[in-house]
C-alpha positions as CSV (number, residue, x, y, z in Angstrom):
1,X,3.9,-9.6,-23.7
2,X,3.4,-13.2,-22.6
3,X,-0.2,-14.0,-21.7
4,X,-1.5,-14.6,-18.2
5,X,-1.8,-18.4,-18.6
6,X,1.9,-18.7,-19.6
7,X,3.2,-16.4,-16.8
8,X,1.0,-18.2,-14.2
9,X,2.6,-21.5,-15.2
10,X,6.0,-20.0,-14.7
11,X,5.3,-18.6,-11.3
12,X,3.2,-21.6,-10.1
13,X,6.0,-23.4,-8.4
14,X,6.7,-20.3,-6.3
15,X,3.2,-19.7,-5.0
16,X,3.2,-22.1,-2.1
17,X,3.7,-20.7,1.3
18,X,5.8,-22.7,3.8
19,X,4.9,-22.6,7.5
20,X,8.5,-22.5,8.6
21,X,9.3,-19.4,6.6
22,X,6.1,-17.7,7.5
23,X,6.6,-18.3,11.2
24,X,10.2,-17.2,11.0
25,X,9.1,-13.9,9.3
26,X,6.6,-13.3,12.1
27,X,9.3,-13.8,14.7
28,X,12.0,-11.7,13.0
29,X,9.4,-8.9,12.6
30,X,7.2,-8.8,15.7
31,X,10.0,-9.4,18.3
32,X,12.3,-6.6,17.0
33,X,9.2,-4.3,16.8
34,X,8.4,-4.9,20.5
35,X,12.0,-4.5,21.6
36,X,12.3,-1.2,19.7
37,X,9.0,0.1,21.1
38,X,10.3,-0.6,24.7
39,X,13.6,1.1,23.9
40,X,11.8,4.1,22.5
41,X,9.7,4.4,25.6
42,X,12.7,4.0,28.0
43,X,14.7,6.6,25.9
44,X,12.0,9.2,26.5
45,X,13.2,9.7,30.0
46,X,16.5,11.0,28.5
47,X,15.2,12.9,25.4
48,X,12.9,12.6,22.5
49,X,15.8,12.9,20.0
50,X,17.3,9.8,21.5
51,X,14.0,8.0,21.4
52,X,13.7,9.0,17.8
53,X,16.3,6.4,16.7
54,X,14.4,3.3,17.8
55,X,11.1,5.0,16.8
56,X,12.3,5.4,13.1
57,X,13.5,1.8,13.0
58,X,10.3,0.5,14.7
59,X,8.3,2.4,12.0
60,X,10.2,0.3,9.4
61,X,9.2,-2.9,11.2
62,X,5.6,-1.7,11.4
63,X,5.7,-1.3,7.7
64,X,6.9,-4.9,7.5
65,X,4.1,-6.0,9.8
66,X,1.7,-4.4,7.4
67,X,3.1,-6.5,4.5
68,X,2.4,-9.6,6.5
69,X,-1.1,-8.4,7.1
70,X,-1.4,-7.6,3.4
71,X,-0.3,-11.1,2.5
72,X,-2.8,-12.6,4.9
73,X,-5.6,-10.7,3.2
74,X,-4.6,-12.4,-0.1
75,X,-4.5,-15.8,1.9
76,X,-0.9,-16.2,0.7
77,X,1.1,-16.0,3.9
78,X,0.0,-19.4,5.2
79,X,-1.4,-22.5,3.5
80,X,-4.3,-22.6,5.9
81,X,-7.1,-20.1,5.2
82,X,-7.9,-20.0,8.9
83,X,-4.3,-19.2,9.9
84,X,-4.3,-16.3,7.4
85,X,-7.5,-15.0,8.9
86,X,-6.3,-15.3,12.5
87,X,-2.8,-13.9,12.0
88,X,-4.2,-11.2,9.5
89,X,-6.7,-10.0,12.1
90,X,-4.0,-9.7,14.7
91,X,-1.7,-7.9,12.3
92,X,-4.6,-5.7,11.5
93,X,-4.9,-4.6,15.1
94,X,-1.2,-3.6,15.0
95,X,-1.6,-1.7,11.8
96,X,-5.1,-0.3,12.5
97,X,-6.7,-2.1,9.5
98,X,-9.8,-4.4,9.7
99,X,-9.0,-7.6,8.0
100,X,-12.1,-8.2,5.9
101,X,-12.8,-4.6,5.0
102,X,-9.4,-3.8,3.8
103,X,-9.1,-7.1,2.1
104,X,-12.2,-6.5,0.1
105,X,-11.1,-3.0,-1.1
106,X,-7.6,-4.3,-1.9
107,X,-9.0,-7.2,-4.0
108,X,-11.0,-4.6,-6.0
109,X,-7.8,-2.7,-6.5
110,X,-6.1,-5.7,-7.9
111,X,-9.0,-6.5,-10.2
112,X,-9.3,-2.9,-11.5
113,X,-5.8,-1.4,-11.3
114,X,-5.1,0.7,-14.4
115,X,-8.8,0.5,-15.6
116,X,-10.0,4.0,-16.3
117,X,-13.6,3.0,-16.1
118,X,-13.3,1.2,-12.7
119,X,-11.5,3.7,-10.6
120,X,-12.5,4.6,-7.0
121,X,-12.0,1.6,-4.7
122,X,-8.7,1.0,-3.0
123,X,-6.6,3.3,-5.2
124,X,-5.1,6.7,-5.4
125,X,-7.5,9.3,-6.8
126,X,-6.3,9.9,-10.4
127,X,-7.8,12.2,-13.0
128,X,-7.0,12.3,-16.6
129,X,-5.9,15.6,-18.3
130,X,-9.3,16.1,-19.9
131,X,-11.2,15.3,-16.7
132,X,-9.2,17.9,-14.9
133,X,-9.8,20.5,-17.6
134,X,-13.5,19.9,-17.6
135,X,-13.9,19.7,-13.8
136,X,-15.4,22.7,-11.9
137,X,-13.1,24.9,-9.9
138,X,-14.1,23.3,-6.6
139,X,-13.2,19.8,-7.8
140,X,-9.9,21.0,-9.3
141,X,-8.9,22.7,-6.0
142,X,-9.9,19.5,-4.1
143,X,-7.8,17.4,-6.4
144,X,-4.8,19.7,-6.1
145,X,-5.2,19.6,-2.3
146,X,-5.4,15.8,-2.3
147,X,-2.3,15.4,-4.5
148,X,-0.2,17.8,-2.5
149,X,2.7,15.7,-1.1
150,X,2.4,17.1,2.4
151,X,-1.3,16.3,2.4
152,X,-1.0,12.9,0.9
153,X,1.9,11.8,3.2
154,X,0.9,13.8,6.3
155,X,-2.9,13.9,6.5
156,X,-3.4,10.9,4.3
157,X,-2.3,8.3,6.9
158,X,-4.4,9.9,9.6
159,X,-7.5,9.8,7.4
160,X,-6.9,6.3,6.1
161,X,-5.7,4.6,9.3
162,X,-7.7,6.5,12.0
163,X,-10.9,7.5,10.3
164,X,-11.8,5.6,7.0
165,X,-11.1,2.1,8.3
166,X,-13.0,2.5,11.6
167,X,-16.3,2.4,9.8
168,X,-17.9,-0.3,7.7
169,X,-18.4,0.3,4.0
170,X,-21.9,0.5,2.6
171,X,-23.2,-2.9,1.7
172,X,-20.7,-4.8,3.8
173,X,-21.8,-8.3,4.8
174,X,-22.3,-9.4,8.4
175,X,-18.9,-11.2,8.5
176,X,-17.0,-8.2,7.4
177,X,-18.9,-5.8,9.7
178,X,-18.3,-8.1,12.7
179,X,-14.6,-8.3,11.9
180,X,-14.4,-4.5,11.8
181,X,-16.1,-4.3,15.2
182,X,-13.8,-6.9,16.6
183,X,-10.6,-5.2,15.4
184,X,-11.9,-1.8,16.6
185,X,-12.7,-3.3,20.0
186,X,-9.3,-4.9,20.4
187,X,-7.5,-1.7,19.4
188,X,-9.5,0.3,22.0
189,X,-8.7,-2.3,24.7
190,X,-5.0,-2.4,23.8
191,X,-4.7,1.4,23.7
192,X,-6.3,1.6,27.1
193,X,-4.0,-1.0,28.6
194,X,-0.9,0.6,27.2
195,X,-1.9,4.0,28.4
196,X,-2.4,2.6,31.9
197,X,1.0,0.9,31.8
198,X,3.2,3.7,30.3
199,X,1.0,6.8,30.6
200,X,-1.1,8.3,27.8
201,X,1.5,11.0,27.0
202,X,4.3,8.5,26.5
203,X,2.1,6.2,24.5
204,X,1.0,9.0,22.2
205,X,4.5,10.2,21.6
206,X,6.0,6.7,20.9
207,X,3.1,5.1,19.0
208,X,2.0,8.4,17.4
209,X,5.5,8.9,16.0
210,X,5.9,5.4,14.8
211,X,2.4,5.5,13.2
212,X,3.1,8.8,11.3
213,X,6.4,7.6,9.9
214,X,5.2,4.2,8.9
215,X,1.9,5.6,7.6
216,X,3.8,8.1,5.4
217,X,6.1,5.3,4.1
218,X,3.1,3.1,3.4
219,X,1.2,5.7,1.4
220,X,4.5,6.6,-0.5
221,X,5.1,2.9,-1.4
222,X,1.5,2.5,-2.7
223,X,1.7,5.8,-4.6
224,X,5.1,5.5,-6.2
225,X,4.5,1.9,-7.4
226,X,1.5,2.9,-9.5
227,X,2.5,6.5,-10.3
228,X,5.5,6.6,-12.6
229,X,5.8,8.3,-15.9
230,X,5.0,5.5,-18.3
231,X,2.5,3.6,-16.2
232,X,-0.5,1.8,-17.6
233,X,-4.1,3.0,-17.8
234,X,-6.7,2.0,-20.4
235,X,-10.5,2.1,-20.8
236,X,-12.3,-1.1,-19.9
237,X,-12.6,-2.4,-23.5
238,X,-8.8,-2.1,-24.0
239,X,-7.7,-3.1,-20.4
240,X,-5.6,-6.2,-20.0
241,X,-4.8,-7.8,-16.6
242,X,-1.3,-8.9,-17.5
243,X,-0.3,-5.5,-18.9
244,X,-1.9,-3.7,-15.9
245,X,0.2,-5.9,-13.6
246,X,3.5,-5.9,-15.3
247,X,3.4,-2.4,-17.0
248,X,1.3,-0.6,-14.5
249,X,3.1,-1.7,-11.3
250,X,6.7,-0.8,-10.9
251,X,9.8,-2.7,-9.7
252,X,10.9,-0.5,-6.9
253,X,14.6,-1.4,-6.6
254,X,15.5,-0.6,-3.0
255,X,18.6,-1.1,-0.9
256,X,18.6,-4.5,0.9
257,X,17.8,-3.0,4.3
258,X,14.7,-1.2,3.0
259,X,13.8,-4.2,0.9
260,X,13.7,-6.2,4.1
261,X,11.7,-3.6,6.0
262,X,9.2,-3.3,3.2
263,X,8.7,-7.0,2.9
264,X,9.8,-7.2,-0.8
265,X,6.8,-5.2,-1.9
266,X,9.1,-3.4,-4.3
267,X,8.6,-6.4,-6.6
268,X,5.1,-5.0,-7.1
269,X,4.7,-6.1,-10.7
270,X,5.0,-9.7,-9.6
271,X,2.7,-9.3,-6.7
272,X,0.0,-7.8,-9.0
273,X,0.5,-10.6,-11.5
274,X,0.1,-13.3,-8.9
275,X,-1.2,-12.0,-5.5
276,X,-1.1,-15.6,-4.0
277,X,2.7,-15.5,-4.0
278,X,3.9,-14.9,-0.4
279,X,6.2,-11.8,-0.1
280,X,9.3,-13.9,0.7
281,X,9.0,-15.6,-2.7
282,X,8.8,-12.4,-4.8
283,X,12.6,-11.8,-5.3
284,X,13.1,-15.5,-6.2
285,X,10.6,-15.2,-9.0
286,X,12.1,-12.0,-10.2
287,X,15.5,-13.6,-10.4
288,X,14.3,-16.7,-12.2
289,X,11.9,-15.4,-14.8
290,X,13.8,-13.1,-17.2
291,X,10.7,-11.5,-18.7
292,X,9.7,-10.2,-15.3
293,X,13.1,-8.4,-15.1
294,X,12.3,-6.2,-18.1
295,X,9.7,-4.0,-16.4
296,X,9.4,-0.4,-15.4
297,X,12.1,0.0,-12.8
298,X,12.6,2.9,-10.3
299,X,15.1,3.6,-7.6
300,X,15.0,5.8,-4.5
301,X,16.4,8.6,-6.5
302,X,14.3,8.3,-9.6
303,X,11.1,7.6,-7.6
304,X,11.2,11.2,-6.4
305,X,10.2,12.3,-9.9
306,X,6.8,10.8,-9.2
307,X,6.0,13.7,-6.9
308,X,5.4,15.9,-10.0
309,X,3.1,13.4,-11.8
310,X,-0.5,14.4,-11.1
311,X,-2.6,13.7,-14.1
312,X,-2.9,10.9,-16.7
313,X,-2.6,11.9,-20.3
314,X,-4.7,9.4,-22.2
315,X,-3.4,10.6,-25.6
316,X,0.3,10.2,-24.8
317,X,-0.1,7.4,-22.3
318,X,1.9,8.9,-19.5
319,X,1.7,11.0,-16.3
320,X,2.1,14.7,-16.5
321,X,2.3,17.6,-14.0
322,X,-0.2,20.4,-13.6
323,X,2.2,22.7,-15.4
324,X,2.3,20.4,-18.4
325,X,-1.5,20.7,-18.9
326,X,-1.1,24.3,-20.2
327,X,1.0,23.1,-23.1
328,X,-1.0,20.0,-24.1
329,X,-3.6,20.2,-26.9
330,X,-7.2,19.6,-25.9
331,X,-8.9,16.3,-26.8
332,X,-12.4,15.0,-26.7
333,X,-11.5,12.1,-24.3
334,X,-13.3,12.2,-21.0
335,X,-14.4,9.8,-18.3
336,X,-15.7,10.0,-14.7
337,X,-13.7,9.3,-11.6
338,X,-14.4,9.8,-7.9
339,X,-11.9,10.7,-5.2
340,X,-10.6,7.8,-3.1
341,X,-7.9,7.7,-0.5
């Protein structure tokens, strides 16, 4: 595997954001989302089934809005750091994420992804086979509950979007705490205004439906791009950044429409390798650097297999299901991990 210095040189020319492309992406994302939201609201007077059409599409655009927010937290969407903060905070209101708080946790995720000794911040709760075997019954049941697809994709977005991110993390600095208060305040004000304009029932139906669909899509994208059979996990002494990025983050090959709505985040291996690359440059890098094309690749069909992957087998370096644990020999490997949504 080429080292980080060499790969960084290869992607260096693609890192720069361009104001024209960034502004255009904002326009072709925010404007359709607003139009679809209004169409969904107007369609409610006929039937919810009719409204569901623009709701589903709007959920896709909300996912795209999140990718813009995500890029801003990496300060990659605009050249200006201030522009990233301002736009990112606004996008955070739309996606229910405080800019500084989420940006901090996500930076930790990038710095520790695939590191067995540094799990617990900004990642999916993952236990190794031996950790699961040695865990008390209460913890094993909690882990099974957490890893249930209906819980992860249904309750997960509610917890992450509506509860976890409304409160500051322990040890947060003043700037981060104030940003959380600001985002929460604007969200409360915007919700109040929209409820007065369209009625609280209509608002909850439209925005609630959009939120649940886009939230489930967001959790799924994050889950599947790090949870595939031959992913990458190592103890700290063996952990390597480049391998964690290129081998521990998948290339999620999606149809063009879904690639558009997900803001090219399917090129997750490139994003983890170089987070300062704006999302609209990721495909270009993939197409121009051959080495980055030979990475773990999953499609819509093959990604469904990830639902059965629940535990990391340190001995065999792959994910396994709960059923597989019964057939695997016991080892002495163990480590500690805490649950984190």
